[in-house]
Structures are given as structure tokens and as C-alpha cells.
C-alpha positions as CSV (number, residue, x, y, z in Angstrom):
1,M,36.0,-9.2,6.1
2,N,37.2,-5.6,5.0
3,E,35.2,-2.5,5.5
4,N,34.3,-2.3,1.6
5,T,32.9,-5.7,1.5
6,N,30.7,-4.9,4.7
7,T,29.3,-2.0,3.0
8,E,28.5,-3.9,-0.2
9,N,26.8,-6.4,1.8
10,T,24.7,-4.0,3.7
11,A,23.7,-2.1,0.5
12,A,22.9,-5.4,-1.1
13,Q,20.7,-6.3,1.9
14,A,18.8,-3.0,1.7
15,D,18.0,-3.6,-2.0
16,E,16.4,-7.1,-1.0
17,Q,14.5,-5.5,1.7
18,K,12.9,-2.8,-0.7
19,K,9.0,-3.4,-0.8
20,E,7.1,-4.2,-3.9
21,P,4.1,-1.7,-3.9
22,I,0.9,-3.4,-2.8
23,K,-1.1,-4.9,-5.8
24,K,-3.9,-6.2,-4.0
25,V,-5.4,-5.4,-0.5
26,T,-6.9,-7.9,1.8
27,K,-9.1,-7.5,5.0
28,D,-6.3,-8.6,7.4
29,M,-4.0,-5.7,6.4
30,I,-2.9,-3.1,9.0
31,I,-4.5,0.3,8.5
32,S,-1.4,2.2,9.1
33,D,0.6,0.0,6.5
34,L,-2.2,0.7,4.0
35,A,-2.1,4.4,4.8
36,M,1.6,4.6,4.4
37,E,1.6,2.7,1.2
38,D,-0.3,5.0,-1.1
39,A,-2.1,8.5,-0.7
40,G,-5.0,7.2,-2.9
41,I,-5.6,4.5,-0.3
42,V,-5.9,7.3,2.3
43,D,-8.5,9.2,0.3
44,I,-10.6,6.1,-0.1
45,L,-10.4,5.4,3.6
46,M,-11.4,8.9,4.5
47,D,-14.1,9.2,2.0
48,A,-15.4,5.9,3.7
49,G,-15.5,7.5,7.1
50,M,-12.2,6.2,8.6
51,H,-10.8,9.6,9.8
52,C,-8.5,8.4,12.4
53,L,-5.7,6.6,10.1
54,F,-2.9,7.4,12.3
55,C,-4.4,7.0,15.7
56,S,-2.7,4.3,18.0
57,A,-5.3,1.7,17.0
58,A,-4.4,2.1,13.3
59,F,-1.1,0.6,14.0
60,Y,-2.3,-2.8,14.9
61,E,-5.7,-2.7,13.9
62,S,-6.8,-4.6,10.4
63,L,-8.9,-3.1,7.7
64,E,-11.6,-5.5,8.8
65,E,-11.4,-4.6,12.5
66,A,-11.3,-0.9,11.8
67,S,-14.2,-1.2,9.5
68,M,-16.3,-3.0,12.0
69,V,-15.5,-0.3,14.6
70,H,-16.6,2.4,12.0
71,G,-19.7,0.6,10.7
72,I,-18.2,0.1,7.1
73,D,-18.7,-2.9,5.1
74,A,-15.0,-4.2,4.7
75,D,-15.6,-6.1,1.7
76,D,-17.0,-3.1,-0.2
77,L,-13.8,-0.9,1.1
78,V,-11.4,-3.8,0.0
79,A,-13.1,-3.9,-3.4
80,Q,-13.0,-0.1,-3.7
81,I,-9.2,-0.1,-2.9
82,N,-8.3,-2.9,-5.1
83,E,-10.2,-1.3,-8.0
84,Y,-8.2,1.8,-7.4
85,L,-4.9,-0.1,-7.3
86,E,-5.9,-2.1,-10.5
87,L,-6.6,1.2,-12.4
88,K,-3.2,2.6,-11.1
89,N,-1.1,-0.3,-12.0
90,S,-2.7,-0.6,-15.4
91,S,-2.0,3.1,-16.0
92,K,1.6,2.5,-15.3
93,K,1.9,-0.1,-17.5
94,E,0.2,1.7,-20.4
95,D,2.5,4.6,-19.7
96,A,5.5,2.5,-19.7
97,A,4.5,0.9,-23.2
98,E,3.7,4.3,-24.5
99,E,7.1,5.6,-23.5
100,A,8.9,2.4,-24.9
101,N,7.0,3.1,-28.2
102,N,8.1,6.6,-28.3
103,Q,11.8,5.6,-28.0
């Protein structure tokens, strides 16, 4: 295998590994993953009282576990985040449709 083929394979693998944005949150998701995904999620978590988003526990603690530690209702928090994501995704779809209509 020559060097060019190897480089092409690496680029293709990198494209496959690109993550889709989170569309729906569940209680078993890791706090730091959620925080790194979207600044809006960070705002929701901070508003709920979860101020240590990047402490060491956030890298292995689920949303449900962190909610329990902070005395937050995990189901309510999941609902708030999912509502935010739904609104965000629907806005993107509307923007794309409007852009397509303008062309």
C-alpha cells in the first residue's frame, strides 16, 4: 500500500468518526459529554444548579447520578434539555428551508 492510499484511508476513517449532534438526551449520558456538546446544555445545567460541570466527577458521572448528588429532578432536567434541543433542531430546519426557498 502506498502512502497516498494510506492517507486517503485515514481521511475516510476520520469522516466516519465525526459525531452527529445529540438530538435527544437520556439520564445515562455523561455530564462532560453533554457539556462539550452544546453551550446551551451548559446553560441549562448551570441554571439548574449543576455548577461543577468540568470537575473530575463530571467525566464519569451520568446526568442521573449528578442530579441525585445536587438534589435535582433528573427527569425534569432531561425534559428541559430535550425541549431545548428540539427547538434548536427545528430552527435549523426552518433556516435551511428558508435558505433553499431564497435560492
